Steps between C-alpha positions, in 0.01 A plus 500: 500500500350437846470782754407518867418832668458562875209741538488795739189643667248238382344182636669297225858420597646409161422502128649244263480519122679426175576734211554354153557736207344789695185299586409435864409141589437277802415785741451381858443711811598332828265618771256786470129497424470179300220603264653839422852374446379209286301747290795734450724205414254367238452844345877557478561158343613533139522880505799710398697618800462865394120469473472362853716783634286761323169355624587413861743772607392710799202283603453531874339268755287712733721753677820309421739666253521172303305185409566152368455619138740791565752259653484298178586820311801559726613140447473537122691827505788327683525265201575782256 
């Protein structure tokens, strides 16, 4: 199933991804720091949703209370 999540508090404006049988695929961040968001997307590719949540939850970007990886966690939690 395809999902689209509007981020809050980050440079990236949206995250799009698919989940098939609990596996995250086709992760794309729209906006944000290109190298960082591409890296997070590649690392998340093919992982179980629960493993991504466990690894990336509560990551912060500088003094912000969130980050692009944390926003991906929030998006995945909405899919539960």
